[in-house]
C-alpha positions in Angstrom: 64.3 -39.1 34.1 67.7 -40.8 34.8 69.0 -43.4 32.3 68.4 -47.0 33.3 71.6 -48.6 34.5 73.2 -51.4 32.4 72.4 -54.3 34.7 68.8 -53.3 35.1 68.6 -53.4 31.3 69.6 -57.0 31.4 68.1 -58.4 34.6 65.8 -55.8 36.0 62.7 -53.8 35.1 62.9 -50.0 35.1 59.1 -49.5 35.6 59.2 -51.6 38.8 62.4 -50.0 40.0 60.6 -46.6 39.7 57.9 -47.8 42.0 60.4 -48.0 44.9 62.0 -44.6 44.6 61.6 -42.0 47.3 59.1 -40.0 45.3 57.0 -43.1 44.6 57.0 -44.2 48.2 56.0 -40.7 49.4 53.2 -40.5 46.9 51.8 -43.8 48.2 52.2 -42.8 51.8 50.2 -39.7 51.1 47.6 -41.7 49.3 47.2 -44.0 52.3 47.2 -41.2 54.8 44.6 -39.2 52.9 42.4 -42.3 52.6 42.8 -42.9 56.3 41.5 -39.4 57.1 38.5 -40.1 54.9 38.0 -43.5 56.4 37.9 -42.0 59.9 35.1 -39.7 58.6 33.3 -42.6 57.0 33.5 -44.5 60.3 32.2 -41.5 62.3 35.3 -41.3 64.4 35.9 -37.7 63.2 33.6 -35.2 61.5 33.2 -36.0 57.8 33.8 -32.5 56.7 36.9 -32.2 58.8 38.1 -35.6 57.3 37.8 -34.2 53.8 39.8 -31.1 54.7 42.5 -33.2 56.3 42.6 -35.5 53.2 43.0 -32.5 51.0 45.8 -31.1 53.1 47.6 -34.5 53.0 47.3 -34.6 49.2 49.0 -31.2 48.9 51.6 -31.7 51.6 55.3 -31.8 50.6 57.7 -32.9 53.4 61.2 -31.6 53.8 63.3 -34.3 52.3 66.6 -33.5 54.0 64.9 -33.7 57.4 63.1 -36.9 56.3 66.4 -38.5 55.2 68.1 -37.7 58.5 65.2 -39.1 60.5 65.1 -42.3 58.3 68.5 -43.3 59.6 67.4 -42.7 63.2 63.8 -44.1 63.0 64.5 -46.9 60.6 61.5 -45.9 58.4 60.1 -42.7 56.9 56.7 -42.5 58.4 57.4 -41.1 61.9 59.0 -38.0 60.6 56.6 -37.7 57.8 53.7 -37.6 60.3 55.6 -35.2 62.5 56.1 -32.8 59.6 52.5 -33.3 58.5 51.0 -32.5 61.8 53.4 -29.6 62.4 52.4 -28.0 59.1 48.6 -28.6 59.6 46.2 -26.3 61.3 45.4 -27.5 64.8 41.8 -28.2 63.9 42.9 -30.8 61.3 45.3 -32.7 63.5 42.7 -35.1 65.1 41.9 -36.2 61.5 45.5 -37.1 60.6 47.1 -40.5 60.9 44.1 -41.6 63.0 44.9 -44.6 65.2 47.6 -45.9 62.8 51.1 -47.0 63.4 53.9 -46.6 60.8 53.7 -50.2 59.7 50.0 -49.8 58.8 50.9 -47.1 56.4 53.9 -48.8 54.8 52.3 -52.3 54.5 49.2 -50.8 52.9 51.4 -48.7 50.6 53.2 -51.9 49.6 50.0 -53.8 48.9 48.9 -51.0 46.6 52.0 -51.7 44.5 51.4 -55.4 44.5 47.8 -55.0 43.4 48.9 -53.0 40.4 51.7 -55.4 39.5 49.4 -58.4 39.8 47.3 -57.0 37.0 50.4 -56.6 34.9 51.6 -60.1 35.7 48.2 -61.5 34.6 48.6 -59.7 31.3 52.2 -60.8 30.7 51.5 -64.5 31.5 48.5 -64.4 29.2 50.8 -62.9 26.4 53.4 -65.6 27.0 50.7 -68.3 26.6 49.5 -66.7 23.4 53.1 -66.6 22.0 53.6 -70.3 22.8 50.3 -71.2 21.2 51.3 -69.2 18.1 54.7 -71.0 17.9 53.0 -74.4 18.3 50.6 -73.6 15.5 53.5 -72.6 13.2 56.1 -75.2 14.0 54.6 -77.7 16.5 54.7 -80.6 14.0 58.5 -80.4 13.5 60.3 -83.5 14.6 62.5 -83.3 17.7 64.5 -85.7 19.8 63.1 -86.2 23.2 65.7 -86.2 25.9 65.7 -87.6 29.4 68.5 -87.0 31.8 70.1 -85.0 29.0 70.4 -88.1 26.8 68.6 -88.9 23.6 65.4 -90.8 24.4 62.6 -91.2 21.9 61.3 -89.0 19.0 58.7 -86.3 19.9 57.5 -83.2 18.1 58.3 -79.6 18.9 54.7 -79.2 19.9 55.2 -81.8 22.7 58.0 -79.7 24.2 56.1 -76.5 23.8 53.1 -78.0 25.6 55.4 -78.8 28.5 56.6 -75.2 28.6 53.0 -73.9 28.5 51.5 -76.3 31.0 52.3 -74.5 34.3 51.3 -71.0 33.1 47.5 -71.4 33.4 48.0 -72.9 36.8 50.1 -69.9 37.8 47.2 -67.6 36.8 44.8 -69.7 38.9 47.2 -69.6 41.8 47.4 -65.9 41.6 43.7 -65.5 41.5 43.4 -67.6 44.6 46.0 -65.8 46.6 45.2 -62.2 45.7 42.4 -62.0 48.4 44.9 -63.2 51.0 47.6 -60.7 49.8 45.8 -57.5 48.7 44.6 -56.8 52.3 44.5 -53.4 54.0 46.8 -53.2 57.0 45.4 -51.3 60.0 46.3 -52.5 63.5 47.6 -49.6 65.5 50.6 -49.7 67.8 50.1 -53.3 69.1 47.6 -54.7 66.6 44.4 -54.0 68.7 43.2 -51.2 66.3 41.3 -48.8 68.5 42.2 -50.8 71.6 40.1 -53.1 73.8 37.6 -50.3 74.5 37.4 -48.9 70.9 37.8 -52.0 68.8 34.5 -51.4 67.0 35.7 -48.0 65.9 39.0 -49.4 64.8 37.3 -52.2 62.8 35.1 -49.6 61.1 38.1 -47.5 60.2 39.9 -50.5 58.8 37.0 -51.5 56.6 36.4 -48.0 55.4 40.1 -47.7 54.6 40.0 -50.9 52.6 37.0 -49.7 50.7 38.6 -46.3 50.0 41.7 -47.9 48.5 40.0 -50.7 46.7 41.7 -53.4 48.8 40.2 -56.5 50.6 39.0 -56.0 54.1 41.1 -57.6 56.8 39.4 -59.1 59.9 42.5 -58.3 61.9 45.9 -56.9 61.5 48.8 -58.9 60.0 51.8 -57.1 61.4 53.6 -60.2 62.4 51.7 -62.8 60.4 53.5 -62.5 57.0 52.2 -65.7 55.4 50.4 -63.8 52.7 53.6 -62.0 51.6 55.6 -65.2 51.8 53.1 -67.1 49.8 53.2 -64.4 47.2 57.0 -64.6 47.1 56.6 -68.3 46.5 54.4 -67.6 43.6 56.9 -65.2 42.1 59.6 -67.9 42.3 57.2 -70.4 40.7 56.7 -68.1 37.7 60.4 -67.5 37.2 60.9 -71.2 37.6 58.6 -71.8 34.6 60.3 -69.2 32.5 63.8 -70.4 33.6 62.9 -73.9 32.5 62.1 -72.5 29.1 65.4 -70.6 29.0 67.4 -73.7 30.0 65.8 -75.8 27.3 66.3 -73.2 24.7 70.0 -72.9 25.7 70.5 -76.7 25.4 68.6 -76.8 22.1 70.8 -74.0 20.7 73.8 -76.1 21.7 72.4 -79.0 19.7 71.3 -76.9 16.7 67.7 -77.7 17.4 66.5 -74.1 17.5 67.1 -71.0 15.5 66.7 -67.5 17.1 67.0 -64.1 15.7 69.1 -61.5 17.6 71.5 -63.7 19.4 74.3 -62.2 21.5 77.7 -61.6 20.0 81.2 -62.5 21.3 84.2 -60.1 21.6 86.6 -63.0 20.7 84.6 -65.2 18.4 82.6 -63.2 15.8 80.9 -66.4 14.4 79.0 -67.0 17.7 75.4 -66.2 18.5 75.1 -66.6 22.2 71.6 -67.4 23.7 71.8 -64.5 26.1 68.0 -64.2 26.6 67.8 -67.9 27.6 70.7 -67.6 29.9 69.2 -64.6 31.6 66.0 -66.5 32.2 68.0 -69.2 34.0 69.8 -66.6 36.1 66.7 -64.8 37.1 65.0 -68.1 38.1 67.9 -69.0 40.3 68.1 -65.6 41.9 64.4 -65.6 42.8 64.8 -69.0 44.3 67.5 -67.6 46.5 65.5 -64.5 47.4 62.6 -66.8 48.4 64.6 -68.2 51.2 65.1 -64.7 52.6 61.3 -64.0 52.4 60.8 -67.2 54.4 63.3 -66.0 56.9 61.3 -62.8 57.2 58.3 -64.9 58.5 60.1 -64.7 61.9 58.5 -61.5 63.1 59.0 -61.4 66.9 56.1 -60.7 69.2 53.6 -58.0 68.0 55.8 -56.3 65.4 59.3 -56.6 64.1 61.9 -54.3 62.7 64.6 -56.6 61.5 62.4 -59.2 59.7 60.3 -56.4 58.1 63.3 -54.7 56.7 64.5 -58.0 55.2 61.3 -58.0 53.1 62.2 -54.5 51.8 65.4 -55.9 50.4 64.1 -59.1 48.9 60.6 -58.4 47.6 61.4 -55.5 45.1 64.2 -57.6 43.7 61.9 -60.6 43.2 59.3 -58.4 41.5 61.8 -57.0 39.1 63.1 -60.5 38.3 59.6 -61.8 37.6 58.6 -58.9 35.4 61.8 -59.1 33.4 61.5 -62.9 33.0 58.0 -62.7 31.6 58.7 -59.9 29.1 62.0 -61.5 28.1 60.5 -65.0 27.7 57.7 -63.7 25.5 60.2 -61.8 23.4 62.4 -64.9 23.1 59.5 -67.1 22.0 58.5 -64.6 19.3 62.1 -64.6 18.0 62.2 -68.4 17.4 62.7 -68.8 13.6 63.0 -72.5 13.6 62.4 -75.3 16.2 63.0 -79.0 15.7 65.7 -81.2 14.3 68.4 -79.3 12.3 
């Protein structure tokens, strides 16, 4: 496995970056295509035994990557050439059970949602861990005196526990928000070329395939396609920015408290010119990631403008912004929890 680059070590997440490599994308495309073959069998659109043979063929298929890369530049996405290669390599009898009624966006959107579903489970665990770390710190040092500050000026005395409670407050709400939006986000995508699934005359067949595909992949059923209705993805991007906003606020407060001598942290950053310094690098990074996610959110809202039945330009914009937001969120949560556990003293110096 290649070494993680230096900037990813600071502001990214290697595990999430690995989810967006060519190999990871192709594995998910194969997972969706195999499930689609089985779903077509479940729906009675193709013979069930033939569907199982087709799914097994998909699972063992390895596309020619050089050809796929050349086609990517021409087609703008990897699925058309993947399907061409898949059907060319398959026995003729299997071809009717491959890529049944789907368009490329169906495959890639569903593959993306599979990533998000897994990451959402991770985010729940990491937010829960951060809450526990804050609770532990409040138990240990919550009674320490601290000067309350408003508009960055000394106001009235509070305790460290009061500030920790403010840091903690939005986190359970973010868990609640995520639980509410997951059914709107973790949806199967199956619409066919123009969003009519099997078309006006075969809509029932298309609906049956869509439902079976959702069930096969463990996703929520979708009453219709969402090719150009990207509110679920945009809402999720807003949630990611809210989470990093919460951790960024913690980072900003810690940086200011370090300036005032109101907090002591182990493992501060060093300076090349001033050996006596311990820079609050983790806190600064939390601030940076929060601001970056806020900026990426505007791009995700720009990507709501999908023209007509399906878009190329707006869709590709999501590919640029969303993985970056996911990495920033994951890094922020793990870094914030680590930072809280490294607080040795909090309160007036």
